[in-house]
N, C-alpha and C positions, 0 to 999 in steps of 0.2 A: 234216455231222452224222453221228455214229456212235453213236447212243444205243441203237438196237435190239439186243436180245439174245434169241435164240430160246428160251433156257432157261426163260423164263417161260411159254412156250406149247407146249412140247414134248408131243407125243402128243395134241394136240387134234384136232377134227374135220377141220381143214384138213390136218394132217399125215397123217391116215388116207387121205384122198383122194390127196394128192400121192405118198405113199410106196407106196400100193397100185398106182397107175398106173405108177410108176417100176419097181416089182417086175415087173409084167407086161411092160413094155417090155424090160427087161434079160433076162428069161427068154426072150422071143421072140428076141432077138439071139443068145442062147446056143445056139439050135437049129441055127445054121450053124457050120461049123468055122472060118470066116474070122474073124480077130481084129478087134476094134473098140476105139475109145476111149470112155471116159466122161469128160465135162467138166462140172464143177459150178462155176458162176460165183459163187455166194454160199453157201459150204459150211457156215458156222456152226462149231460146236464138234465135230461129228461124232458124239458120243454125249452123252446127257443123263441125269442122275440124277433120277428122278421124286420122290425123297425129299429133294431139295435145298431150300434156303430159297426159291430162285427158283421152282421148279416148284410148291411148296406154297403160294406166295403167292396164286395164283388157282386152282390145281388143275384146269386145263383138261383135263388128260389123263383125268380121271374121267368126262368127257362125251365122250371120244374113244376112245382105244385101250383103256381099261379096260372100256368097254361091249362091245367085241368079245371081250375076254378072258372076260367073264361070260356071253356068249351061249351058249345050249344047242346051237344048230345054226347053221351058216354055209354059204353057197354054196361050192362046191368050191374055186374059186380064192381066195376070201377066207380059207377055212380053211387053204389051203396057205400063204398070206402070213403068217397068224398063227402057224402051226406053225413057220415058218422064223424068225420073230422070237423065239419062245419057245425055240427051239433055240440061237440065237446069243447071247441076252442074258437075264439073270435079270429077274424081274418089276420090280425097282426101276429098271432102266435102259431107255431107249428110244433107238432109233437116229435119227440124222440121216441125210440122204441119202448122205453119204460112206461111213458105216459099212454101210448097206444095200448100196450098190454094191460095196464091197470083199468082201462075203460072196458075191457072185454072179459077179464078174469072174474069168476064167480066167487061167492063167499067161501066155497070149499076148496078153491085153488090157492096155490102158494106162489110167491114171487121172490126170487133171489137176484139181487142186483150187485154188480161189481164195477167200480170205477177207481182208477189209480191216480188220475190227475187231481191234485189238491183243490184247485179252483172249481173244476167241474163236479168233484165229489161234494163239496159244500153246497153247490147249487142243486145237485141231485137230491141231497138229503133234505134240503128245504122244500123242494118241489114235491117230493114223495111224502113228506110230512103233511103238506097241504092236501095231498091226495087222500089222506086219511086211510092208509093201508091197514093200520092196526097190526094184528098178529099175522096177517097174511103175508106181509112183506118184510124182508130184511135187506138193508143196504150196507155194503162194506167197502172200505177203501183198501182194496187188495188187488193183487194180480188176478185177473179174471180167468186166465188159463188154469192156474193152480186151483183157484176157487171152484171152478166147474168140476174138476176131477174129485175134489174133496166131497162133493155133494152126491156123487153117483155111486150106486143107483138110488134114485129117490124112492121114498117109501110107497108112493102111489104107483110106481112102475109105468107112469105116463108122464112125458115131459116134452116141452118145446124149448129148444136151446138156440139162442141167437149168438153167434160168434162173429164179432164185427170190430176187429182191431183197426187201428189207424194205418198200419203198414208203413209207418214212417221209418222203420228200420227193416233192413233186408231179412233179418232173422225172424220177423213176424210171420213170414210165409212158411218157413220151416217149422215154427212153433205151432201154427195152425194144423199142419199135417201130423206132427207128433202128438198134439193134444187130442186130435180125432182118433188116432191109433189107440191111445190110452182110454178115451171115452168109450169107444166101441167095445173094448175088452170088458169094461165094467158094466155097460148098459147099452147093449147092441140095438135094442128096439126103440131107442129115443129118436125123436124127430129133431135132427140137427140142421140148422140153417146157417150157412157160412157166406157172408158177404165179402167181396173182394173188388178192388179197382181194376179196370182194364187199362193197362199202361203198356208202353212199348218195351219195358224192361222184362228180362227173361223170367224173373221170379213170378211175375204176374201171369205171363203167358203159359207157364208150365204148371201152375198150381192146380187147375182143374184135372189134368191128366193124373197127377199124383193122388188126388182125392178119389178119382174113379177106381183106382187100384185097391182102395181100402174096402169098397163094397160095390163091386161091378154089376150086381144084379138088382139093386134097389136104390136108385138115386134119380134126382131131377136136376138139370143144369139149365138155368136161364141167363141169357146175357142181353143187355140193352145198350146199344151204342147210340149216343146222341149226335155224334159227328165222326167224320173220318179222322184217323190219327194225324196229328200235326206233322209237318215236314221235318221239324226239328226234333221230333220224338218227345216233346215236353208235354206234360199234363195228362189228365185222365179223360179219355174219349168215351168211356162207357163204364159199366160195372156188371158184375155177375153175382148170382145167388146159386150156391150149390147146396142141395138138400138131400140128406140121407133119410131114408124112410119117409118119403113125402106123403102128405095126405092123399087119399085115393082120388079126390076130385081135382087136385091142383093142376095137373097137366092139361086137362080139358079147359079149366077156367083160364089158364094162361093162353092157350091157343085162341080163345075167344076174345082176349083183351090185349095181348101184347102187340098185335098189329096196329091197333088204335093208339096205344101208348107211344109206340115208336114214331108214329106219324105226328102226334101232338107235340112230342118233345124234340123233334128233329131240328138240328141246327144247321145241317147242310145235307147234300145228297148222299153222304156216307152213313146216315142214320139207318139202323136196322135192328132186328132182334134175332136171337138164335135160341131155340128151345130143343133140348135133348133130354130124353128120359129112358130109363130102363127100370121097370117096376115088376116085382114078383106077381 
């Protein structure tokens, strides 16, 4: 099944959490002169038009990135994130993770992007061609789980990996866990960032505890809930980011910003954040 397209959800509360944490991770990696790889297993289209028919159908961005843009004050790192977005793209556009990464990667760093959906792959290819990645970037229409394993370990022995499947099939959850088992065997020191939706279904609720067991002494787990679960159990009420080998400063940065993010993006009194970490 390849029905999911992120264009309908671009800029929502889940994107804010995912992209803000990715921004912090890449910024941290840039503080060392050593090159690194950025690997994105489910890249999407790369850039999204918030005025498109898809985005306007549900207008989720209005309760996500738009609220940050309308905020009077923001914590320092969150303000930096928003300023970077506004510098790189006009208000009607919002970045996917590939475009965000390309704005931060240096000439010595490499980018490897995977997208299986044929429509989004063509858009991704066009967008990344416009980004003029040159030899730094490779875009492939392949299964990102298998593509990731084929690249490990990277020659640089430094990498930020984003694993962000649509979870439109139940087996995606099990595939994430199995892929991480394989990835850690090949390249244990990589920074792996796994996004997942917070749903009422069991697979979503149990994914974090399964991931913890893979590396119980060096992880960070952040959850952002925009509203309380619906009575009918339908829909995504929040999202999580699970990070293996998190950047040293990430926990403190999130402690300083997640309270404000949760307040800004709250849709009802059930909005909250949860932050858990265990770092060597």
